ZADRENSE-900797 format. One record per atom (N, C-alpha, C): residue number from 0; residue in three letters; x, y, z. Coordinates in steps of 0.1 Angstrom, whole numbers. Each point is the difference from the previous one (the first is absolute). Example, Ala and Ser with C-alpha at 12.3 -4.5 7.8 and 13.67 -1.06 7.14 Angstrom:
<atoms>
+-----+------+-------+-------+-------+
!  nr ! rest !     X !     Y !     Z !
+-----+------+-------+-------+-------+
!   0 !  ala !   132 !   -57 !    78 !
!   0 !  ala !    -9 !    12 !     0 !
!   0 !  ala !     9 !    12 !     0 !
!   1 !  ser !    -4 !    11 !    -7 !
!   1 !  ser !     9 !    11 !     0 !
!   1 !  ser !    -8 !    11 !     8 !
+-----+------+-------+-------+-------+
</atoms>
This chain:
<atoms>
+-----+------+-------+-------+-------+
!  nr ! rest !     X !     Y !     Z !
+-----+------+-------+-------+-------+
!   0 !  met !   -77 !  -263 !   146 !
!   0 !  met !     9 !    12 !    -1 !
!   0 !  met !    -9 !     8 !   -16 !
!   1 !  glu !     2 !    12 !     5 !
!   1 !  glu !    -2 !    10 !   -16 !
!   1 !  glu !    15 !     0 !    -2 !
!   2 !  arg !     0 !    -4 !   -19 !
!   2 !  arg !    10 !    11 !    -5 !
!   2 !  arg !    -5 !    14 !   -10 !
!   3 !  arg !    12 !     1 !     1 !
!   3 !  arg !     2 !    14 !   -11 !
!   3 !  arg !     6 !     4 !   -14 !
!   4 !  arg !   -10 !     3 !     0 !
!   4 !  arg !    -2 !     0 !   -18 !
!   4 !  arg !    15 !     9 !    -2 !
!   5 !  his !    11 !     3 !     4 !
!   5 !  his !    13 !    12 !    -1 !
!   5 !  his !     3 !    -2 !    20 !
!   6 !  pro !    16 !    -6 !    -3 !
!   6 !  pro !    10 !     0 !    11 !
!   6 !  pro !    -3 !    14 !     8 !
!   7 !  arg !     0 !     3 !    14 !
!   7 !  arg !    10 !     4 !     1 !
!   7 !  arg !    12 !     5 !    10 !
!   8 !  tyr !     8 !    11 !     2 !
!   8 !  tyr !     9 !    -6 !    -2 !
!   8 !  tyr !     9 !    11 !    11 !
!   9 !  pro !    11 !    -2 !    13 !
!   9 !  pro !    -2 !     4 !    10 !
!   9 !  pro !     7 !    17 !    -7 !
!  10 !  val !    -5 !    13 !     7 !
!  10 !  val !    10 !    13 !    -3 !
!  10 !  val !    -7 !     5 !    15 !
!  11 !  glu !     9 !     6 !     0 !
!  11 !  glu !    -6 !    13 !     6 !
!  11 !  glu !     5 !    13 !    -4 !
!  12 !  tyr !   -10 !     4 !   -10 !
!  12 !  tyr !     4 !    22 !     1 !
!  12 !  tyr !   -15 !     8 !     8 !
!  13 !  val !     5 !     8 !    -2 !
!  13 !  val !   -11 !    13 !     8 !
!  13 !  val !    -4 !    -2 !   -13 !
!  14 !  leu !   -11 !     3 !    10 !
!  14 !  leu !   -16 !     2 !    -7 !
!  14 !  leu !    -7 !    13 !     8 !
!  15 !  ser !    -3 !     7 !   -12 !
!  15 !  ser !   -17 !    13 !     4 !
!  15 !  ser !   -10 !    -3 !    -4 !
!  16 !  leu !    -5 !     3 !    21 !
!  16 !  leu !   -19 !    -8 !   -15 !
!  16 !  leu !    -5 !    12 !     2 !
!  17 !  leu !   -13 !    11 !    -9 !
!  17 !  leu !    -2 !     6 !     0 !
!  17 !  leu !   -18 !    -4 !     4 !
!  18 !  ala !    -7 !     0 !     8 !
!  18 !  ala !   -17 !    -6 !     5 !
!  18 !  ala !    -6 !    11 !    -2 !
!  19 !  glu !   -16 !    -5 !    -5 !
!  19 !  glu !    -5 !    13 !     6 !
!  19 !  glu !    -5 !     8 !    11 !
!  20 !  arg !     2 !   -12 !    11 !
!  20 !  arg !     3 !    10 !     9 !
!  20 !  arg !    12 !    -1 !    10 !
!  21 !  ser !    15 !    -3 !    -3 !
!  21 !  ser !    10 !    -3 !     3 !
!  21 !  ser !    10 !    -1 !    -6 !
!  22 !  his !    12 !     3 !     0 !
!  22 !  his !    12 !     4 !    -6 !
!  22 !  his !     9 !   -12 !    13 !
!  23 !  gly !    12 !    -5 !    -9 !
!  23 !  gly !    10 !    -3 !    10 !
!  23 !  gly !     8 !    -1 !   -12 !
!  24 !  gln !    18 !   -11 !    10 !
!  24 !  gln !    -1 !    -8 !    -1 !
!  24 !  gln !     3 !   -12 !    -2 !
!  25 !  gly !     8 !    -5 !    -5 !
!  25 !  gly !     5 !   -23 !     7 !
!  25 !  gly !     9 !    -2 !   -12 !
!  26 !  val !     2 !   -16 !     9 !
!  26 !  val !     8 !    -2 !   -15 !
!  26 !  val !    -4 !   -10 !    -8 !
!  27 !  val !    -3 !    -4 !   -11 !
!  27 !  val !    -5 !   -15 !    -7 !
!  27 !  val !    13 !    -9 !     4 !
!  28 !  gln !    -7 !   -18 !     8 !
!  28 !  gln !     3 !    -9 !     1 !
!  28 !  gln !     6 !   -13 !    -9 !
!  29 !  asp !    -6 !     3 !    -6 !
!  29 !  asp !     0 !   -10 !   -15 !
!  29 !  asp !    -7 !     9 !    -9 !
!  30 !  leu !     3 !    -7 !   -10 !
!  30 !  leu !    -6 !     9 !   -17 !
!  30 !  leu !    -4 !   -14 !   -13 !
!  31 !  ser !    -7 !     2 !   -11 !
!  31 !  ser !    -7 !    -4 !    -7 !
!  31 !  ser !    -5 !     5 !   -15 !
!  32 !  ile !     2 !     3 !   -10 !
!  32 !  ile !    -4 !    -1 !    -6 !
!  32 !  ile !    -9 !    11 !     0 !
!  33 !  thr !   -13 !    -3 !    11 !
!  33 !  thr !   -14 !     1 !     6 !
!  33 !  thr !    -5 !     1 !     7 !
!  34 !  gly !     5 !     5 !     5 !
!  34 !  gly !     1 !     6 !    17 !
!  34 !  gly !     8 !     1 !    12 !
!  35 !  cys !     0 !     5 !    10 !
!  35 !  cys !    15 !    -6 !     8 !
!  35 !  cys !   -10 !    -1 !    11 !
!  36 !  arg !     9 !    -3 !    16 !
!  36 !  arg !    -1 !    -3 !     8 !
!  36 !  arg !    12 !    14 !    14 !
!  37 !  ala !    -9 !     8 !     8 !
!  37 !  ala !     4 !     7 !     3 !
!  37 !  ala !    -3 !     5 !    14 !
!  38 !  arg !    11 !     9 !     9 !
!  38 !  arg !    -7 !     1 !    16 !
!  38 !  arg !     6 !    10 !     3 !
!  39 !  ser !   -11 !    12 !     8 !
!  39 !  ser !    -4 !    13 !     2 !
!  39 !  ser !    -2 !     3 !     6 !
!  40 !  pro !     3 !     9 !    16 !
!  40 !  pro !    -8 !     2 !     8 !
!  40 !  pro !   -15 !     8 !    -4 !
!  41 !  ile !     0 !     5 !    -8 !
!  41 !  ile !    -9 !     5 !     2 !
!  41 !  ile !   -15 !    -7 !    -9 !
!  42 !  gly !   -16 !     2 !     6 !
!  42 !  gly !    -4 !   -10 !    -7 !
!  42 !  gly !    -7 !    -2 !    -5 !
!  43 !  ile !    -6 !   -12 !    -5 !
!  43 !  ile !    -1 !    -1 !   -19 !
!  43 !  ile !   -15 !   -18 !     4 !
!  44 !  thr !    -7 !     6 !    -9 !
!  44 !  thr !   -17 !    -3 !     1 !
!  44 !  thr !     3 !   -11 !   -15 !
!  45 !  lys !    -1 !   -11 !     8 !
!  45 !  lys !    -6 !   -12 !   -16 !
!  45 !  lys !   -14 !     7 !   -14 !
!  46 !  gly !     9 !     8 !   -11 !
!  46 !  gly !    -7 !     0 !   -12 !
!  46 !  gly !     6 !    13 !     4 !
!  47 !  val !     8 !    10 !     4 !
!  47 !  val !    -4 !    15 !    -4 !
!  47 !  val !    11 !    -6 !   -14 !
!  48 !  ser !     0 !    17 !    -7 !
!  48 !  ser !     9 !     0 !    -8 !
!  48 !  ser !    11 !    14 !     4 !
!  49 !  val !    13 !    -9 !    -5 !
!  49 !  val !     5 !    13 !     5 !
!  49 !  val !    10 !     4 !   -16 !
!  50 !  gly !     7 !    13 !     1 !
!  50 !  gly !    14 !    -5 !    -8 !
!  50 !  gly !    10 !    -3 !     7 !
!  51 !  leu !     7 !    -2 !    -3 !
!  51 !  leu !    17 !     0 !     5 !
!  51 !  leu !    14 !     5 !    -9 !
!  52 !  leu !    12 !    -5 !     6 !
!  52 !  leu !    11 !     4 !    -7 !
!  52 !  leu !    10 !    -8 !     9 !
!  53 !  ile !     7 !    -5 !   -10 !
!  53 !  ile !    10 !   -15 !    12 !
!  53 !  ile !    11 !     3 !   -13 !
!  54 !  asp !     6 !    12 !     9 !
!  54 !  asp !    13 !     4 !     3 !
!  54 !  asp !    13 !   -17 !    -3 !
!  55 !  val !     6 !    -6 !   -11 !
!  55 !  val !     6 !    -6 !    -2 !
!  55 !  val !    14 !     5 !    -6 !
!  56 !  pro !    11 !    -4 !    10 !
!  56 !  pro !     8 !     8 !     4 !
!  56 !  pro !    12 !     4 !   -17 !
!  57 !  arg !     0 !   -14 !   -10 !
!  57 !  arg !     8 !     1 !   -11 !
!  57 !  arg !   -10 !    11 !   -11 !
!  58 !  tyr !    -7 !     9 !     4 !
!  58 !  tyr !   -12 !     4 !    -6 !
!  58 !  tyr !     9 !    16 !     0 !
!  59 !  asp !    -9 !    10 !    -5 !
!  59 !  asp !     7 !    14 !     9 !
!  59 !  asp !   -16 !    10 !     2 !
!  60 !  asn !   -15 !   -10 !   -10 !
!  60 !  asn !    -8 !     7 !     2 !
!  60 !  asn !   -14 !   -16 !    11 !
!  61 !  pro !    -5 !     2 !    12 !
!  61 !  pro !    -9 !    -9 !     6 !
!  61 !  pro !    -9 !    -5 !   -17 !
!  62 !  leu !    -6 !   -14 !     2 !
!  62 !  leu !    -7 !    -6 !    -8 !
!  62 !  leu !   -10 !     2 !    10 !
!  63 !  his !    -9 !     6 !   -15 !
!  63 !  his !   -10 !     8 !     7 !
!  63 !  his !   -17 !   -10 !    -6 !
!  64 !  val !    -9 !    -6 !    14 !
!  64 !  val !    -9 !    -7 !    -2 !
!  64 !  val !   -14 !    11 !    -5 !
!  65 !  asp !    -1 !     0 !    -7 !
!  65 !  asp !   -17 !    12 !    -1 !
!  65 !  asp !   -11 !    -9 !     9 !
!  66 !  met !    -3 !    -9 !     0 !
!  66 !  met !    -4 !   -11 !     8 !
!  66 !  met !    -1 !   -11 !     3 !
!  67 !  ala !     0 !    -7 !    15 !
!  67 !  ala !    -1 !    -7 !     5 !
!  67 !  ala !   -16 !    -2 !     9 !
!  68 !  ile !     0 !   -10 !    -1 !
!  68 !  ile !   -14 !    -5 !     9 !
!  68 !  ile !     5 !    -8 !    14 !
!  69 !  ile !    -4 !     1 !    16 !
!  69 !  ile !    10 !    -4 !    10 !
!  69 !  ile !    -9 !   -12 !     0 !
!  70 !  arg !     4 !   -15 !    -9 !
!  70 !  arg !   -10 !    -8 !     6 !
!  70 !  arg !     0 !   -11 !    12 !
!  71 !  trp !     8 !     6 !    12 !
!  71 !  trp !     2 !   -14 !    12 !
!  71 !  trp !     4 !    17 !    12 !
!  72 !  ala !    -2 !    -7 !     6 !
!  72 !  ala !    11 !    11 !    11 !
!  72 !  ala !    -4 !    -9 !    13 !
!  73 !  lys !    13 !     1 !    10 !
!  73 !  lys !     0 !    -4 !    10 !
!  73 !  lys !     9 !     4 !    10 !
!  74 !  glu !    -2 !    10 !    13 !
!  74 !  glu !    10 !     6 !     8 !
!  74 !  glu !     9 !     8 !   -10 !
!  75 !  gln !    10 !     0 !    -6 !
!  75 !  gln !     8 !    14 !    -1 !
!  75 !  gln !     6 !   -10 !   -17 !
!  76 !  glu !    -6 !    -4 !    -8 !
!  76 !  glu !     7 !    -7 !    -9 !
!  76 !  glu !   -11 !    -5 !   -13 !
!  77 !  phe !    -2 !     4 !    -9 !
!  77 !  phe !   -12 !    -3 !   -12 !
!  77 !  phe !     3 !    -5 !   -11 !
!  78 !  gly !    -5 !    -4 !    -8 !
!  78 !  gly !     1 !    -3 !   -17 !
!  78 !  gly !    -6 !     7 !    -7 !
!  79 !  met !     9 !     2 !   -18 !
!  79 !  met !   -10 !     6 !    -4 !
!  79 !  met !     0 !     2 !   -11 !
!  80 !  glu !   -12 !    -4 !    -5 !
!  80 !  glu !     4 !    -1 !   -17 !
!  80 !  glu !     2 !    15 !    -9 !
!  81 !  phe !     4 !    -4 !    -2 !
!  81 !  phe !     3 !    20 !   -16 !
!  81 !  phe !   -14 !    -8 !   -11 !
!  82 !  ile !    -9 !    12 !    -3 !
!  82 !  ile !    -8 !     3 !   -10 !
!  82 !  ile !     8 !    13 !    -9 !
!  83 !  asn !     7 !     3 !     0 !
!  83 !  asn !    -6 !    12 !    -9 !
!  83 !  asn !    26 !     6 !     2 !
!  84 !  met !     6 !     0 !    -8 !
!  84 !  met !    12 !     8 !    -4 !
!  84 !  met !     6 !    -3 !   -14 !
!  85 !  ala !     6 !    15 !    -2 !
!  85 !  ala !    -1 !     7 !   -14 !
!  85 !  ala !    10 !   -13 !    -7 !
!  86 !  pro !    -3 !    -2 !   -15 !
!  86 !  pro !     7 !   -11 !    -4 !
!  86 !  pro !    21 !     6 !     4 !
!  87 !  glu !     8 !     7 !     3 !
!  87 !  glu !    11 !     2 !    -1 !
!  87 !  glu !     5 !    -6 !    18 !
!  88 !  asn !   -13 !    -2 !     5 !
!  88 !  asn !     3 !     4 !    16 !
!  88 !  asn !    -8 !   -22 !     4 !
!  89 !  gln !    -2 !    -5 !    -9 !
!  89 !  gln !    -6 !   -14 !    -4 !
!  89 !  gln !    14 !    -4 !    -4 !
!  90 !  gln !     5 !     5 !   -10 !
!  90 !  gln !    11 !   -12 !    -5 !
!  90 !  gln !    19 !     6 !     9 !
!  91 !  arg !     0 !     8 !     7 !
!  91 !  arg !    10 !    -1 !    10 !
!  91 !  arg !    -4 !   -11 !    12 !
!  92 !  leu !   -15 !     2 !     5 !
!  92 !  leu !    -5 !   -10 !     7 !
!  92 !  leu !     8 !   -12 !   -10 !
!  93 !  gln !    -5 !    -6 !    -2 !
!  93 !  gln !     8 !   -10 !   -12 !
!  93 !  gln !    16 !     1 !     6 !
!  94 !  asp !     3 !    12 !    -6 !
!  94 !  asp !    17 !    -2 !     7 !
!  94 !  asp !     2 !    -5 !    12 !
!  95 !  ile !     1 !     7 !    10 !
!  95 !  ile !    -4 !    -7 !    12 !
!  95 !  ile !     0 !    -7 !     8 !
!  96 !  ile !   -12 !   -14 !   -10 !
!  96 !  ile !    -5 !   -10 !     2 !
!  96 !  ile !     6 !    -6 !    -3 !
!  97 !  arg !     7 !     1 !   -15 !
!  97 !  arg !    15 !   -10 !    -6 !
!  97 !  arg !    10 !     1 !     8 !
!  98 !  ala !     3 !    13 !     7 !
!  98 !  ala !    10 !     0 !     3 !
!  98 !  ala !     4 !    -7 !    15 !
!  99 !  asn !   -18 !    -4 !     3 !
!  99 !  asn !     1 !    -2 !    16 !
!  99 !  asn !    -4 !   -18 !     3 !
! 100 !  glu !     0 !    -3 !   -17 !
! 100 !  glu !    -1 !   -21 !    -4 !
! 100 !  glu !    11 !    -8 !     9 !
! 101 !  thr !    12 !    14 !     4 !
! 101 !  thr !    14 !   -12 !     9 !
! 101 !  thr !    -5 !    -5 !     8 !
! 102 !  asn !   -10 !     9 !     5 !
! 102 !  asn !    -3 !     1 !    19 !
! 102 !  asn !   -11 !    -8 !     0 !
! 103 !  arg !    -1 !   -11 !    11 !
! 103 !  arg !    -9 !    -8 !    -3 !
! 103 !  arg !   -15 !     1 !     4 !
! 104 !  pro !   -11 !     0 !    -7 !
! 104 !  pro !   -11 !     5 !    -4 !
! 104 !  pro !   -13 !   -12 !    19 !
! 105 !  val !    -4 !    11 !    -2 !
! 105 !  val !    -6 !     4 !    16 !
! 105 !  val !   -12 !   -11 !    -2 !
+-----+------+-------+-------+-------+
</atoms>
């Protein structure tokens, strides 16, 4: 079994994503410091670059990921690696991860 470098925590955050040929809504199902797993009814393909807005309830503004790469996709679920985000959003992501550390990693 493959061991992840960073633990993933179960969450349920609304996701807006923008790809070159599509955009839509989804739900982040688990989150780590380097990526997430999500589901969405829009068609997503492995290798596609996307921009993300993740609505975290305790924040007034969504977490903005400038670029993420789809690393796997199966039906309506897909996994993404965060490639580029502004330093303030990286700090917010670290804060979100710390807040979710009481959840059991998946």
